[in-house]
C-alpha positions in Angstrom: -15.6 6.8 10.9 -14.5 3.6 11.6 -11.6 2.2 9.1 -13.8 -1.4 8.4 -16.0 1.4 6.4 -13.9 2.7 4.5 -11.3 1.6 2.4 -8.2 2.3 1.4 -6.7 5.1 -0.5 -3.0 5.7 -0.4 -1.0 7.8 1.7 0.9 10.5 2.3 4.2 10.5 0.8 5.8 13.3 1.1 5.8 17.7 1.5 5.0 20.0 -1.9 5.4 22.8 -0.3 7.1 25.2 2.0 2.8 26.7 2.5 2.3 22.8 3.5 1.0 20.9 0.4 1.2 17.4 0.6 1.7 14.6 -1.9 -0.5 11.8 -2.0 -0.1 8.7 -3.2 -2.6 7.0 -4.5 -3.2 3.1 -4.4 -5.5 2.9 -7.7 -5.3 2.3 -11.7 -7.2 4.9 -12.3 -6.1 8.1 -9.9 -8.5 10.5 -12.3 -11.8 9.0 -9.8 -10.1 10.4 -7.1 -8.9 14.1 -8.7 -11.8 16.4 -7.3 -12.3 14.9 -3.4 -14.1 17.8 -0.9 -12.6 15.3 2.1 -10.9 12.7 3.0 -10.2 10.5 6.5 -6.3 10.8 7.8 -5.1 7.8 10.0 -3.8 9.7 12.9 -2.6 6.6 16.0 -5.5 4.3 14.9 -8.1 6.7 14.7 -9.4 8.1 11.8 -9.8 11.9 11.3 -11.5 13.8 8.3 -9.5 16.5 6.5 -10.6 19.2 4.2 -9.3 19.7 0.7 -8.8 23.5 -0.6 -7.5 21.7 -3.6 -5.9 19.4 -5.8 -4.6 17.8 -8.8 -3.2 14.8 -10.1 1.1 15.3 -9.9 3.0 12.5 -12.1 0.1 9.7 -12.3 -0.2 8.1 -8.9 0.3 11.2 -6.8 -2.1 14.3 -5.9 -0.8 17.3 -5.2 -3.4 18.3 -1.8 -3.6 21.5 0.6 -5.9 20.5 3.4 -7.5 23.2 5.4 -5.5 24.1 8.3 -2.1 22.6 7.2 -0.4 25.6 6.3 2.9 25.0 7.2 6.5 22.1 6.9 5.9 21.4 10.2 2.1 20.5 10.2 2.6 18.8 6.6 5.4 16.8 8.5 3.2 16.1 10.6 0.9 13.7 8.4 3.7 12.0 6.4 3.9 8.4 5.4 0.1 8.4 7.1 -3.0 6.5 5.7 -5.3 8.0 3.8 -9.0 6.1 3.6 -12.1 7.2 2.3 -15.7 5.3 2.9 -16.9 2.1 1.1 -19.9 4.2 -0.8 -17.0 6.5 -2.8 -15.8 3.0 -4.2 -16.9 2.9 -7.4 -19.2 -0.5 -8.5 -17.7 -3.3 -10.6 -19.8 -5.5 -12.7 -19.2 -9.2 -14.3 -15.8 -10.8 -13.6 -14.3 -8.0 -11.9 -14.4 -7.1 -7.9 -13.4 -6.1 -5.0 -11.7 -8.2 -2.1 -13.7 -7.2 1.2 -16.3 -7.7 -1.4 -16.1 -11.7 -1.7 -15.4 -11.8 2.1 -18.2 -14.7 2.6 -18.8 -15.5 -0.7 -19.4 -19.7 -1.7 -16.6 -21.0 -3.6 -17.9 -23.6 -5.9 -15.3 -25.3 -8.5 -17.6 -26.6 -11.5 -16.0 -30.4 -11.4 -16.5 -30.0 -7.6 -19.7 -28.1 -6.6 -19.1 -25.7 -3.5 -16.2 -26.6 -1.2 -16.4 -24.0 1.1 -17.3 -20.1 2.3 -14.4 -17.1 1.6 -13.2 -15.9 4.5 -10.4 -13.4 3.7 -7.9 -12.7 0.5 -4.3 -13.1 1.7 -2.2 -10.5 -0.2 1.2 -10.5 1.1 1.9 -13.3 -1.2 2.7 -12.8 -5.4 0.1 -14.2 -6.2 -3.3 -13.3 -4.5 -5.1 -15.9 -2.5 -8.7 -16.8 -1.4 -8.4 -18.0 2.2 -11.9 -20.4 1.5 -12.2 -21.8 5.0 -13.9 -25.8 4.9 -15.3 -27.2 8.2 -12.0 -26.5 10.2 -9.6 -27.6 6.8 -8.2 -24.0 5.5 -8.0 -24.1 1.1 -6.2 -21.4 -0.6 -6.9 -20.7 -4.1 -4.4 -18.3 -6.3 -6.6 -16.2 -7.9 -5.6 -16.5 -11.0 -7.8 -15.1 -13.9 -8.0 -18.5 -15.8 -9.6 -20.4 -13.5 -11.8 -17.4 -12.4 -15.7 -18.7 -14.0 -18.0 -16.0 -12.7 -19.0 -13.3 -9.6 -22.5 -14.3 -8.7 -23.4 -11.3 -6.8 -26.8 -12.0 -6.6 -26.3 -15.9 -5.2 -23.1 -14.5 -3.2 -20.7 -17.4 -5.0 -17.4 -17.4 -6.8 -17.4 -19.9 -9.7 -14.1 -21.5 -10.5 -12.8 -24.4 -12.9 -10.0 -24.8 -11.0 -7.2 -27.7 -12.3 -8.2 -31.2 -11.0 -6.1 -32.0 -7.2 -5.9 -28.7 -6.1 -8.9 -28.8 -3.5 -7.9 -32.4 -2.9 -4.8 -32.5 -1.9 -6.3 -30.1 1.6 -8.6 -32.8 1.7 
C-alpha cells in the first residue's frame, strides 16, 4: 500500500502491557469510528506494513489500546513506538456540506463571490496556527486563511471552493 493512498490515523504512542499491547494515539475527532478495526498499516522504514489486530478498545478518549498479531513481547512493542498508523483513503467517512478533508480539495478552483475564480488550490499549509489554502494564480502563490466565516460553499460537483473574502486580501498578491 502506498502512503498516497492512505490517510494518517495517528501514531503508536507507548506500550501498555508487558504482553506487547500498545496505545495508539488517534488523531481524529471521532475515535469511536476506529474501535473495531481488523488491520492497520504501520509505517516502518518509510514503508507501510500491514498489521492485523487481535483486539482493541478505546482508552481515555484519544487512545486505542491494541493487541497486534505476532506482537507478544515488550521488545516487539518497543520496535513500533513512535511509528505512524495509516488506513486506506476508502475508509474515511464521507463528509458532506462545507466539511472537507484537506486532500479532497487539492486541485479545486477557488472562487471569491466578488472576484470570481482566481486560482487553483495546490496544497494546504497546516503548520501555522491558522490553516491556509495555498492557491496558484499563474506564477503567483496566494495564501488564503481557512476561516469558517469566509467559506461559502464546497462545490464538489464542480470542484470549487467558494469563499467571501475581505476586500484586498487577494489583491495584495496580484
